C-alpha positions as MATLAB code, in Angstrom:
seq = 'MSSPPPDLRTITDRRTRLAWTWMTAGTLICLGYPLLPVGGVLAPALYNVIGLAAFVAILAAVRRYRPARPYAWYVFAAGVIAFVAGDVAFEVGGLLHGEHPYPYWNDALYLVAYPLLWSGLLLAAGVPARRDVPGMIDAAVMATGVALVYWVFLIDPALGGQGTPMSERILTVVYPGCDVIMCAVATRLLTRTGARTTSVVLLAAGSALNFAGDLAWSLAPSLSGYPASVITAAFLGSYVCWAGAALHPSMGDAGTSARPATTVRFGWGRSTLLVGCALLVPAVLMIQGLRHHEIKWAAIGLGAVLVLLLVTARMAGFVRQIQTQSAQLERLAMRDDLTGLANRRRFGRRLGEALAAGSPQVCLLDLNRFKEINDRLGHAVGDALLAAVADRLRHGLGDVDLVARMGGDEFAVLLADATAAEADADAARISAALREPFEVAGQKLLVDASVGVADGAGAGDAMEVLRRADVAMYAAKCSGGRWRRYAAGLDEHTDEKARLGAELRAALDTGEFRLVYQPIVSLPSGDPRYVEALVRWQHPQRGFVSPAEFVPVTEENGLIVELGEWIMRTACSDFARWHAEHPATAPERISVNVSARQLAEPGLAAMVAAVLAETGMPAGRLIVEVTETAVFSGGVAVRAIEDLHALGVGIALDDFGTGHSSLGLLQTVPVDVLKVDKSFVDNVTMAGRHAVIAEALIRVSDGLGLSAVAEGVETAEQAAELHRLGYRLAQGYHFGKPAAEPTARRTAAVA';
ca = [
     -29.775  -18.560  198.411;
     -30.001  -19.685  194.796;
     -27.454  -22.111  193.416;
     -24.985  -20.818  190.829;
     -25.820  -21.468  187.174;
     -24.028  -24.375  185.517;
     -20.964  -23.397  183.521;
     -20.729  -23.700  179.754;
     -18.607  -26.840  179.889;
     -21.152  -28.652  182.064;
     -23.956  -27.738  179.648;
     -21.886  -28.898  176.666;
     -21.039  -32.200  178.346;
     -24.720  -32.818  179.115;
     -25.736  -32.119  175.530;
     -22.969  -34.343  174.213;
     -24.193  -37.192  176.401;
     -27.717  -36.665  175.065;
     -26.493  -36.969  171.473;
     -24.541  -40.172  172.153;
     -27.397  -41.648  174.170;
     -29.640  -41.125  171.136;
     -26.999  -42.635  168.837;
     -26.528  -45.680  171.098;
     -30.252  -46.337  171.418;
     -30.808  -45.750  167.695;
     -27.973  -48.099  166.731;
     -29.387  -50.848  168.916;
     -32.831  -50.368  167.341;
     -31.320  -50.589  163.836;
     -29.457  -53.783  164.719;
     -32.609  -55.343  166.164;
     -34.980  -54.136  163.424;
     -34.431  -57.099  161.038;
     -35.489  -59.439  163.873;
     -38.996  -57.938  164.106;
     -41.878  -59.985  162.649;
     -42.371  -59.452  158.926;
     -45.815  -58.266  157.863;
     -46.828  -56.970  161.267;
     -47.617  -53.435  162.373;
     -44.695  -53.063  164.806;
     -41.877  -52.768  162.249;
     -43.411  -50.000  160.048;
     -44.734  -48.171  163.120;
     -41.290  -48.178  164.755;
     -39.693  -47.095  161.481;
     -41.980  -44.092  161.062;
     -41.757  -43.104  164.746;
     -37.970  -42.945  164.464;
     -38.272  -40.836  161.307;
     -40.721  -38.447  162.996;
     -38.460  -38.268  166.076;
     -35.545  -37.321  163.835;
     -37.599  -34.483  162.329;
     -38.550  -33.183  165.791;
     -34.950  -33.500  167.027;
     -33.667  -31.379  164.134;
     -36.192  -28.609  164.799;
     -35.441  -28.650  168.549;
     -31.684  -28.550  167.914;
     -32.021  -25.477  165.684;
     -33.735  -23.634  168.530;
     -31.191  -24.841  171.091;
     -27.868  -24.393  169.275;
     -28.737  -21.515  166.917;
     -26.467  -22.627  164.051;
     -24.915  -20.191  161.579;
     -27.361  -21.289  158.858;
     -30.701  -22.115  160.532;
     -32.509  -21.997  157.193;
     -30.310  -24.855  155.949;
     -31.402  -27.095  158.815;
     -35.041  -26.165  158.232;
     -34.713  -27.160  154.564;
     -33.056  -30.392  155.652;
     -35.829  -31.065  158.193;
     -38.379  -30.512  155.423;
     -36.644  -33.222  153.390;
     -36.708  -35.591  156.346;
     -40.419  -35.078  157.015;
     -41.131  -35.507  153.273;
     -39.355  -38.866  153.443;
     -41.388  -39.818  156.520;
     -44.595  -38.795  154.748;
     -43.557  -40.901  151.764;
     -42.977  -43.894  154.045;
     -46.432  -43.410  155.613;
     -48.036  -43.116  152.160;
     -46.235  -46.312  151.138;
     -47.771  -48.216  154.080;
     -51.206  -46.652  153.503;
     -51.096  -47.654  149.837;
     -50.332  -51.210  150.849;
     -53.252  -51.285  153.281;
     -55.726  -49.751  150.796;
     -54.777  -51.787  147.754;
     -53.546  -55.000  149.347;
     -50.208  -54.410  147.699;
     -47.798  -51.512  147.239;
     -48.725  -49.781  143.980;
     -45.930  -48.394  141.807;
     -45.864  -45.543  141.048;
     -47.875  -44.046  143.910;
     -48.155  -40.858  145.976;
     -45.238  -41.929  148.128;
     -42.988  -41.682  145.050;
     -43.979  -38.038  144.555;
     -43.121  -37.334  148.196;
     -39.767  -39.093  147.859;
     -38.908  -37.091  144.752;
     -39.736  -33.873  146.619;
     -37.652  -35.016  149.600;
     -34.446  -35.675  147.672;
     -33.696  -32.069  146.511;
     -34.567  -30.751  149.984;
     -32.159  -33.242  151.590;
     -29.335  -32.503  149.160;
     -29.488  -28.742  149.510;
     -30.088  -28.896  153.281;
     -27.149  -31.239  153.846;
     -24.687  -29.191  151.812;
     -25.768  -25.884  153.315;
     -25.888  -27.159  156.902;
     -22.382  -28.620  156.645;
     -21.008  -25.411  155.146;
     -19.795  -27.038  151.936;
     -18.497  -24.190  149.738;
     -20.106  -23.808  146.353;
     -16.811  -22.701  144.830;
     -13.116  -22.638  145.819;
     -12.959  -26.295  146.851;
     -12.192  -27.663  143.399;
     -10.480  -30.844  144.696;
     -13.552  -31.773  146.752;
     -15.832  -31.163  143.782;
     -13.668  -33.389  141.575;
     -13.701  -36.153  144.192;
     -17.493  -36.008  144.304;
     -17.661  -36.042  140.497;
     -15.378  -39.105  140.321;
     -17.574  -40.975  142.801;
     -20.778  -39.933  141.046;
     -19.415  -40.972  137.654;
     -18.437  -44.434  138.896;
     -21.809  -44.990  140.587;
     -23.670  -43.610  137.546;
     -21.859  -46.120  135.342;
     -22.999  -49.012  137.570;
     -26.579  -47.736  137.598;
     -26.656  -47.184  133.852;
     -25.336  -50.592  132.909;
     -27.350  -52.661  135.399;
     -30.539  -50.607  135.962;
     -31.225  -47.616  133.749;
     -30.382  -49.063  130.336;
     -32.345  -52.290  130.952;
     -35.294  -50.257  132.279;
     -35.338  -48.025  129.214;
     -35.353  -51.074  127.003;
     -38.252  -52.761  128.823;
     -41.014  -52.171  126.272;
     -43.651  -54.062  128.234;
     -43.312  -51.813  131.285;
     -45.577  -48.735  131.633;
     -43.880  -45.466  130.788;
     -44.462  -43.981  134.255;
     -42.783  -46.949  135.903;
     -39.878  -46.804  133.474;
     -39.396  -43.091  134.138;
     -39.380  -43.628  137.902;
     -36.941  -46.509  137.521;
     -34.572  -44.072  135.790;
     -35.206  -41.110  138.132;
     -34.522  -42.976  141.371;
     -31.006  -44.083  140.350;
     -30.317  -40.506  139.267;
     -31.313  -39.323  142.739;
     -29.057  -41.971  144.250;
     -26.103  -40.799  142.158;
     -26.623  -37.269  143.446;
     -26.978  -38.541  147.031;
     -23.679  -40.394  146.572;
     -22.045  -37.165  145.389;
     -23.508  -35.303  148.383;
     -22.127  -37.873  150.847;
     -18.735  -37.648  149.173;
     -18.745  -33.836  149.359;
     -19.581  -33.989  153.057;
     -16.635  -36.291  153.718;
     -14.189  -34.397  151.490;
     -15.231  -30.850  152.422;
     -12.573  -28.412  153.516;
     -12.462  -27.521  157.178;
     -12.581  -29.472  160.405;
     -14.658  -32.645  160.402;
     -16.920  -31.947  163.336;
     -18.930  -34.789  164.830;
     -22.074  -33.255  163.387;
     -20.674  -33.217  159.844;
     -19.427  -36.811  160.165;
     -22.885  -37.964  161.290;
     -24.543  -36.083  158.422;
     -22.218  -37.848  155.999;
     -22.818  -41.225  157.663;
     -26.594  -40.785  157.376;
     -26.267  -39.838  153.709;
     -24.027  -42.846  153.057;
     -26.516  -45.202  154.745;
     -29.372  -43.719  152.725;
     -27.418  -44.192  149.513;
     -26.419  -47.758  150.459;
     -30.040  -48.629  151.169;
     -31.207  -47.153  147.863;
     -28.432  -48.947  145.986;
     -29.284  -52.306  147.552;
     -33.013  -51.794  146.922;
     -32.427  -50.798  143.301;
     -30.178  -53.769  142.572;
     -32.526  -56.259  144.301;
     -36.086  -54.819  144.153;
     -37.793  -58.168  144.657;
     -36.254  -58.937  148.048;
     -38.566  -59.643  150.980;
     -38.390  -60.937  154.535;
     -35.108  -60.685  156.423;
     -32.987  -59.272  153.530;
     -35.531  -56.516  152.912;
     -35.549  -55.718  156.648;
     -31.766  -55.330  156.590;
     -32.061  -52.794  153.779;
     -34.817  -50.972  155.664;
     -32.541  -50.890  158.735;
     -30.027  -48.944  156.637;
     -32.699  -46.304  155.921;
     -33.546  -46.290  159.623;
     -29.863  -45.720  160.374;
     -29.864  -42.648  158.183;
     -32.636  -41.122  160.318;
     -30.697  -41.952  163.495;
     -27.470  -40.388  162.186;
     -29.159  -37.240  160.920;
     -30.905  -36.694  164.235;
     -27.632  -37.383  166.078;
     -25.899  -34.774  163.906;
     -28.496  -32.208  164.942;
     -28.420  -33.135  168.645;
     -24.620  -32.973  168.967;
     -23.284  -29.587  170.239;
     -20.947  -29.291  167.243;
     -24.082  -28.783  165.139;
     -23.786  -25.055  165.902;
     -20.323  -24.970  164.292;
     -20.950  -27.409  161.452;
     -21.265  -24.742  158.802;
     -18.607  -22.308  159.998;
     -15.362  -24.264  159.893;
     -14.580  -24.278  156.203;
     -11.080  -23.174  155.285;
      -9.339  -22.355  151.975;
      -8.982  -25.253  149.624;
      -5.196  -24.955  149.569;
      -5.123  -26.703  152.954;
      -6.920  -29.852  151.758;
      -5.021  -32.967  152.788;
      -4.683  -35.835  150.334;
      -4.863  -38.774  152.753;
      -5.560  -42.475  152.519;
      -9.310  -41.899  152.419;
      -9.170  -39.771  149.300;
      -6.621  -42.078  147.672;
      -8.826  -45.118  148.301;
     -11.852  -43.246  146.958;
     -10.162  -42.343  143.679;
      -8.624  -45.783  143.175;
     -11.898  -47.544  144.008;
     -13.893  -45.440  141.533;
     -11.294  -45.941  138.826;
     -11.585  -49.720  139.347;
     -15.381  -49.622  138.891;
     -14.923  -49.420  135.123;
     -13.011  -52.715  134.704;
     -15.235  -54.282  137.405;
     -18.379  -53.535  135.393;
     -16.719  -54.845  132.255;
     -15.676  -58.055  134.026;
     -19.132  -58.657  135.533;
     -20.822  -58.238  132.166;
     -18.325  -60.581  130.583;
     -18.811  -63.254  133.251;
     -22.602  -63.004  132.903;
     -22.284  -63.354  129.122;
     -24.388  -60.242  128.704;
     -24.050  -57.861  125.849;
     -21.268  -55.489  126.896;
     -22.308  -51.813  126.933;
     -19.181  -50.552  125.195;
     -20.396  -46.998  124.692;
     -21.418  -46.464  128.340;
     -18.321  -48.183  129.755;
     -16.029  -46.310  127.369;
     -17.592  -42.941  128.195;
     -17.422  -43.729  131.935;
     -13.777  -44.758  131.630;
     -12.862  -41.536  129.817;
     -14.707  -39.355  132.350;
     -13.142  -41.122  135.361;
      -9.694  -40.932  133.765;
     -10.030  -37.216  133.042;
     -11.362  -36.453  136.517;
      -8.681  -38.508  138.304;
      -5.999  -36.915  136.131;
      -7.297  -33.448  137.007;
      -7.372  -34.413  140.686;
      -3.821  -35.733  140.658;
      -2.621  -32.665  138.771;
      -4.192  -30.487  141.445;
      -2.571  -32.590  144.148;
       0.842  -32.219  142.515;
       0.358  -28.433  142.247;
      -0.663  -28.328  145.900;
       2.470  -30.252  146.929;
       4.661  -27.984  144.810;
       3.057  -24.868  146.299;
       3.416  -26.107  149.862;
       6.989  -27.188  149.218;
       7.832  -23.731  147.909;
       6.155  -22.127  150.930;
       8.092  -24.342  153.345;
      11.309  -23.564  151.496;
      10.657  -19.833  151.812;
       9.813  -20.154  155.519;
      12.920  -22.235  156.208;
      15.104  -19.610  154.546;
      13.496  -16.499  156.048;
      13.943  -14.662  159.342;
      10.513  -14.230  160.920;
      11.233  -10.945  162.701;
      12.797   -8.922  159.904;
      11.699  -10.722  156.742;
      15.337  -10.959  155.629;
      17.101  -14.125  154.612;
      18.316  -16.200  157.550;
      21.718  -17.769  158.218;
      20.825  -20.959  156.343;
      19.827  -19.168  153.160;
      22.820  -16.839  153.374;
      25.196  -19.772  153.746;
      23.646  -21.562  150.773;
      23.751  -18.477  148.552;
      27.333  -17.705  149.619;
      28.334  -21.261  148.696;
      26.806  -20.813  145.239;
      28.564  -17.468  144.775;
      31.865  -18.982  145.940;
      31.556  -21.773  143.391;
      31.021  -19.190  140.642;
      33.675  -16.648  141.636;
      35.112  -14.742  144.588;
      32.281  -13.053  146.509;
      32.615  -10.306  149.120;
      30.880  -10.512  152.507;
      30.145   -7.727  154.982;
      29.323   -9.044  158.473;
      28.090   -6.534  161.029;
      27.184   -6.576  164.698;
      25.218   -3.777  166.382;
      26.956   -2.002  169.240;
      25.049   -1.110  172.407;
      22.019   -3.104  171.260;
      21.955   -5.137  174.490;
      21.766   -1.943  176.542;
      18.749   -0.739  174.550;
      17.098   -4.152  174.773;
      17.569   -4.356  178.537;
      16.596   -0.741  179.213;
      13.558   -0.379  176.930;
      12.387   -3.959  176.653;
      12.382   -6.648  173.997;
       9.477   -5.187  172.048;
      11.503   -2.031  171.361;
      14.571   -4.166  170.658;
      12.678   -6.218  168.088;
      11.318   -3.052  166.469;
      14.861   -1.681  166.279;
      16.113   -4.853  164.583;
      13.279   -4.584  162.051;
      14.208   -0.931  161.401;
      17.868   -1.857  160.911;
      16.842   -4.592  158.492;
      14.680   -2.161  156.541;
      17.537    0.347  156.268;
      19.936   -2.344  155.084;
      17.390   -3.693  152.621;
      16.638   -0.362  150.968;
      19.742    1.718  151.610;
      22.541   -0.307  150.056;
      21.612   -0.237  146.398;
      22.521   -3.246  144.274;
      23.565   -6.059  146.626;
      22.990   -9.753  146.153;
      21.525  -10.641  149.553;
      20.948   -9.148  153.008;
      20.439  -11.553  155.919;
      19.938  -11.565  159.653;
      22.384  -14.111  160.998;
      20.921  -14.221  164.495;
      20.580  -11.862  167.463;
      21.834   -8.435  166.427;
      24.147   -9.742  163.696;
      23.512   -9.084  159.990;
      25.339   -9.940  156.778;
      25.482   -8.534  153.257;
      26.575  -10.622  150.263;
      28.146   -9.028  147.193;
      28.409  -11.909  144.748;
      30.212   -9.963  142.019;
      32.046   -6.987  143.503;
      35.624   -5.807  143.820;
      37.369   -5.303  147.123;
      37.098   -1.548  146.694;
      33.333   -1.759  146.105;
      32.905   -3.978  149.161;
      34.949   -1.560  151.294;
      32.776    1.301  150.059;
      29.662   -0.663  150.997;
      31.075   -1.366  154.452;
      31.699    2.344  154.968;
      28.181    3.116  153.680;
      26.677    0.549  156.080;
      28.538    2.054  158.994;
      27.439    5.585  158.065;
      23.817    4.556  157.465;
      23.497    2.880  160.849;
      24.895    5.908  162.689;
      21.794    7.876  161.718;
      19.149    7.854  164.512;
      16.317    5.321  164.366;
      12.803    6.386  165.337;
      11.321    3.429  167.176;
       8.264    3.444  169.456;
       8.264    7.237  169.574;
      11.930    7.431  170.589;
      15.114    8.321  168.751;
      17.665    5.570  169.256;
      21.355    5.726  168.383;
      23.257    2.573  167.486;
      26.235    1.878  165.335;
      27.859   -1.264  164.021;
      31.201   -2.973  163.768;
      31.622   -4.309  160.235;
      33.980   -7.019  159.058;
      34.703   -7.472  155.349;
      36.133  -10.608  153.745;
      36.383  -12.144  150.289;
      36.404  -15.701  149.049;
      39.928  -15.743  147.661;
      41.487  -19.075  148.596;
      38.538  -20.045  150.833;
      37.518  -23.662  150.671;
      33.883  -23.147  151.632;
      31.313  -20.596  152.743;
      32.087  -21.288  156.419;
      35.658  -20.085  155.933;
      34.501  -16.833  154.321;
      32.149  -16.190  157.241;
      34.916  -17.017  159.706;
      37.176  -14.447  158.079;
      34.436  -11.822  158.146;
      33.804  -12.706  161.804;
      37.483  -12.218  162.663;
      37.529   -8.870  160.860;
      34.319   -7.763  162.603;
      35.685   -8.539  166.054;
      38.955   -6.875  165.188;
      36.974   -3.735  164.268;
      35.004   -3.978  167.522;
      38.125   -4.424  169.651;
      40.044   -1.632  167.934;
      37.124    0.787  168.127;
      37.004    1.179  164.352;
      33.888    1.314  162.184;
      34.881   -1.451  159.802;
      37.835   -3.608  158.947;
      38.833   -5.895  156.088;
      40.168   -9.334  156.789;
      43.838   -9.919  156.139;
      45.948  -13.028  156.722;
      47.835  -11.252  159.479;
      44.684  -10.878  161.552;
      44.676  -14.592  162.334;
      48.111  -14.265  163.984;
      48.079  -10.770  165.426;
      44.517   -9.764  166.182;
      43.172   -9.875  169.661;
      42.754  -13.435  170.942;
      39.151  -12.719  171.814;
      38.314  -11.788  168.224;
      39.741  -15.017  166.829;
      38.171  -17.041  169.590;
      34.771  -15.548  168.849;
      35.033  -16.476  165.177;
      36.155  -20.010  166.002;
      33.327  -20.440  168.490;
      30.779  -19.841  165.746;
      32.397  -22.504  163.584;
      32.665  -24.852  166.572;
      28.932  -24.684  167.193;
      28.166  -25.254  163.525;
      30.504  -28.257  163.249;
      29.613  -29.916  166.568;
      32.881  -29.473  168.468;
      31.129  -28.915  171.813;
      30.177  -31.755  174.151;
      28.611  -32.074  177.573;
      29.976  -33.753  180.680;
      28.122  -34.323  183.928;
      29.391  -33.910  187.497;
      27.513  -35.755  190.262;
      25.808  -34.001  193.179;
      25.755  -36.519  196.026;
      24.042  -37.169  199.334;
      25.948  -36.773  202.572;
      27.229  -38.791  204.334;
      26.764  -41.773  201.965;
      28.174  -40.176  198.839;
      25.391  -41.685  196.731;
      24.747  -39.760  193.466;
      21.485  -37.784  193.482;
      21.663  -35.140  190.764;
      24.090  -34.155  188.020;
      25.208  -30.778  186.722;
      25.706  -30.352  182.961;
      29.012  -28.707  182.017;
      30.070  -27.732  178.496;
      33.464  -28.659  177.053;
      35.195  -27.585  173.855;
      37.744  -29.791  172.131;
      39.323  -27.556  169.490;
      40.797  -29.463  166.514;
      44.084  -27.477  166.721;
      44.146  -25.929  170.190;
      42.971  -29.051  172.001;
      40.959  -28.570  175.174;
      39.789  -24.962  175.662;
      38.711  -24.051  179.192;
      35.134  -22.796  179.685;
      36.633  -19.928  181.698;
      38.302  -18.865  178.457;
      35.511  -19.231  175.917;
      32.238  -18.746  177.866;
      32.872  -15.009  178.537;
      33.466  -14.524  174.810;
      30.140  -16.165  173.948;
      28.488  -13.868  176.494;
      30.005  -10.854  174.802;
      29.196  -11.752  171.218;
      25.735  -13.158  171.951;
      26.583  -16.701  170.840;
      25.772  -17.887  174.367;
      22.069  -17.756  173.444;
      22.447  -20.343  170.693;
      25.030  -22.347  172.638;
      22.816  -22.276  175.728;
      19.866  -23.645  173.770;
      22.068  -26.464  172.455;
      23.237  -27.255  176.007;
      19.654  -27.266  177.322;
      18.380  -29.519  174.533;
      21.323  -31.933  174.757;
      21.196  -32.172  178.555;
      17.450  -32.843  178.614;
      17.756  -35.402  175.803;
      20.538  -37.225  177.671;
      18.510  -37.163  180.884;
      15.461  -38.631  179.129;
      17.673  -41.316  177.545;
      19.201  -42.325  180.889;
      15.760  -42.742  182.428;
      14.562  -44.760  179.450;
      17.612  -47.065  179.502;
      18.425  -47.280  183.247;
      15.496  -45.870  185.260;
      16.655  -47.417  188.550;
      20.123  -45.828  188.523;
      19.557  -42.617  186.553;
      19.998  -39.303  188.428;
      16.898  -37.775  189.985;
      17.405  -34.304  188.531;
      19.750  -32.420  186.235;
      20.945  -28.834  186.537;
      21.854  -26.604  183.610;
      23.596  -23.234  183.875;
      21.897  -20.207  182.298;
      23.905  -17.043  181.743;
      23.015  -13.411  182.242;
      22.825  -12.886  178.473;
      20.341  -15.745  178.114;
      18.164  -14.292  180.874;
      18.098  -10.982  179.012;
      16.960  -12.587  175.743;
      13.234  -12.909  174.968;
      11.651  -16.327  174.939;
      13.968  -18.187  177.345;
      11.061  -19.786  179.211;
       9.330  -20.634  175.915;
      12.527  -22.285  174.669;
      12.852  -24.357  177.847;
       9.179  -25.363  177.671;
       9.624  -26.448  174.041;
      12.705  -28.519  174.919;
      10.878  -30.220  177.810;
       7.939  -31.052  175.547;
      10.230  -32.273  172.780;
      12.255  -34.573  175.049;
       9.344  -35.655  177.254;
      11.208  -34.606  180.391;
       9.114  -33.479  183.404;
       9.759  -29.845  184.309;
      10.311  -30.771  187.953;
      13.377  -32.824  187.005;
      15.193  -29.751  185.611;
      17.117  -27.208  187.707;
      18.268  -23.972  186.094;
      21.363  -22.487  187.713;
      21.863  -18.707  187.664;
      24.432  -16.521  189.367;
      23.645  -13.724  191.774;
      25.264  -11.247  189.410;
      22.965  -12.302  186.572;
      19.812  -11.392  188.503;
      21.120   -8.567  190.672;
      19.766   -5.833  188.395;
      16.258   -7.380  188.467;
      13.925   -6.474  185.580;
      13.980   -8.812  182.595;
      16.223  -11.410  184.271;
      13.963  -11.826  187.297;
      10.864  -12.050  185.082;
      12.565  -14.789  183.070;
      13.290  -16.737  186.263;
       9.711  -16.279  187.434;
       8.471  -17.620  184.091;
      10.765  -20.648  184.404;
       9.637  -21.273  187.962;
       6.003  -21.081  186.833;
       6.741  -23.964  184.439;
       7.745  -26.089  187.430;
      11.484  -25.801  186.785;
      13.711  -25.580  189.895;
      15.908  -22.484  190.342;
      19.385  -22.691  191.873;
      21.458  -19.658  192.918;
      25.020  -20.555  191.934;
      28.213  -19.368  193.706;
      26.001  -18.182  196.553;
      27.608  -15.762  198.982;
      29.948  -14.073  196.506;
      27.458  -11.762  194.765;
      26.148   -8.253  195.359;
      23.215   -8.817  197.692;
      22.752  -12.484  198.432;
      20.201  -12.309  201.229;
      18.149   -9.623  199.475;
      17.869  -11.817  196.379;
      16.232  -14.568  198.405;
      13.283  -12.220  198.943;
      12.857  -11.206  195.307;
      13.836  -14.296  193.286;
      11.974  -17.652  193.469;
      14.898  -19.857  194.576;
      14.796  -23.568  195.401;
      18.487  -24.425  195.766;
      21.520  -22.522  197.168;
      24.898  -23.600  195.813;
      27.425  -22.497  198.429;
      30.562  -21.215  196.759;
      33.793  -23.208  196.888;
      35.554  -20.340  198.678;
      33.507  -21.095  201.815;
      34.247  -24.827  201.565;
      38.025  -24.723  201.098;
      38.826  -23.840  204.726;
      35.763  -25.325  206.404;
      37.912  -27.826  208.346;
      40.035  -25.111  209.928;
      39.161  -24.004  213.456;
      37.741  -20.594  214.237;
      35.998  -18.203  211.901;
      36.580  -20.153  208.680;
      33.553  -22.423  209.201;
      31.255  -19.684  210.474;
      30.005  -18.533  207.073;
      29.425  -22.100  205.841;
      27.459  -22.832  208.999;
      25.453  -19.598  208.690;
      24.556  -20.372  205.081;
      23.186  -23.822  205.906;
      21.077  -22.284  208.678;
      19.696  -19.656  206.257;
      18.950  -22.405  203.772;
      17.178  -24.596  206.312;
      15.247  -21.641  207.700;
      13.902  -20.737  204.265;
      13.120  -24.337  203.327;
      15.744  -24.446  200.580;
      18.186  -27.162  199.551;
      21.870  -26.326  199.997;
      24.676  -27.805  197.887;
      28.282  -27.362  198.988;
      30.461  -26.852  195.911;
      34.105  -27.724  195.377;
      34.456  -30.496  197.954;
      37.892  -32.033  197.408;
      38.643  -34.044  200.562;
      36.908  -36.507  202.842;
      37.614  -34.185  205.779;
      35.721  -31.338  204.125;
      32.802  -33.677  203.408;
      32.701  -34.874  207.007;
      32.746  -31.353  208.418;
      30.064  -30.176  206.014;
      27.873  -33.074  207.085;
      28.465  -32.165  210.722;
      27.374  -28.580  209.983;
      24.120  -29.850  208.452;
      24.825  -30.123  204.714;
      23.122  -33.040  203.004;
      24.152  -32.387  199.368;
      27.674  -31.792  198.045;
      29.574  -31.598  194.784;
      33.257  -31.749  193.949;
      36.180  -33.803  192.710;
      36.201  -35.850  195.915;
      32.942  -37.441  194.749;
      33.568  -37.551  191.060;
      34.970  -35.644  188.115;
      32.710  -34.572  185.246;
      32.109  -37.473  182.847;
      30.158  -38.133  179.679;
      27.745  -40.450  181.540;
      26.565  -40.167  185.152;
      28.019  -42.703  187.557;
      25.582  -45.367  188.692;
      27.697  -46.650  191.595;
      28.301  -45.408  195.086;
      30.907  -42.635  195.038;
      33.476  -41.754  197.685;
      31.721  -41.547  201.032;
      32.399  -39.280  203.965;
      35.352  -40.484  206.020;
];
């Protein structure tokens, strides 16, 4: 039986190791090259063998990786072999003539090699010929600075050397010109748009080494012995890097990762490059002054002007890029992704501006029966319906200042300069427009809206105007009307639920909610194990508002989704902080309640995953508590729980035993913890049938391998009896009331 073929990852890893093995061996050879005997055969032979090996490696890599531009690598390989041939001709000339003639055939080969290398490098790395204006300017700045150095110290003196043969003078000028272009090529490779693959980085490194070697040789042509060997080692390093670029698996992608120039990052590397090149001008001037040479004012002045213009153009482009990106971020931060309308933040800002200039009118609307459609037909249809509603509001209201999606199925319309009568007419028009059927996903859907209208008369800020519109909208919803205008009397006489809903929105925006944590302890010791996060609302006028009073309202108006996300993020952040500050005494896990409305919303699991990643909290430390009623209908709610469980989050069934079909749920929902309802704990100490259900529930829990938590334990006698029945976890006022920080000491133990 034949063995299975190796997978793609194994092949890639093997090829990557080959590339780095070559690079390691080549680097060691380059470091040891200056130590070889000068004048012997070994050094030039090794040098040319490495060059020939680089040529062969490039050809073999083209056949193996099949890059997007094979012709580019062939052109590049031709440049490499031309360089190798030039090196061989250089050694042959020395052997034949007893010295290295200049100029000679090797110079012709070098001059052929340079254009092949430039074009091959740029094409192989996928450097765009156009579009990337910033990268081209960077390369031009670098080339200008290097050209200035070459002109002042090499080219101009060579042109003035009347005793030197013309051919030698021409070559002395041509070589620096080739070096300037090689410098520009290396810069373009490093500043190209797109991902910097390992192959591209190695190509740039080889080009930089080649340029450095040429620069050193040009500035000190008479060097010999060890210094000359060091310069030759730089050329050898260029061969090693170029071959390594070809051998690395990213060679196949080197020319395909370019991206639009608008995404170019202006980092420290580019900043250093521009500053360094700008400083070349005064550096050249200072060196000439210190050497008491005649200062080349014309060349230095022209170089200074060119560098200044190029750097100015580059900085202007950078500023435009920042301005463009800032405007894009501003638009994204103020836009609702689903509908394309303004979001709550932009609406609030624009309303504040309109309020400062006059008395604007606001229409706030909430879709009726949207949750039913979302649950019955799925979130994709629900999202499409929201987009259709947004489109109808955007194009069907005529001249309005702004239309926004405030969140969920709530929208708002701003009339910055309208009378009350015009706003009322718009509210009626909105209500009528939304009663027309929507064709979504091949179905005709009927929804309508409750609309609240308010103006800015006497309002201190935009939040107050929205609160008034919220009150009016809930008054319309509760009274069964289509729309309603806010009046001062609504705050005193409208349904309590309507006012509470409006105040809840403001409470979330102004940070009036807080979390407290109740311990879940071990029996019989009473030692804290877990904590449950509980939300509290301290109203500035009402004082403490019971969760039993406000949570159902948030369920009804959809605010529970936003409130629930705040609770999840705050609880996980607190948990992470406790473990960072007091790891030995912090609770092992934390449980957070999730409502039926949250389970029905799309993206619950994604939100939880994002919070865990943001806070650094392990998924296994989080328990999500849901009620039996929330998951009884199955469908979207059960899928949401399955997604959470797949993340590694624990699932607890809260108030167990009081729902529709408790035992059936244990077969369909991935449950880890049963929280036995307080009603079964209250009379557990009484003789007879009162303890039977509590005992049966712990047996079911143990039989299914689940943890059981007895809720609402208020006395030591209850705790002792629960322990006798087999309970090992309990929660209640006997062990501790909810507090802002978890207790780190031993709580009340079983009597």
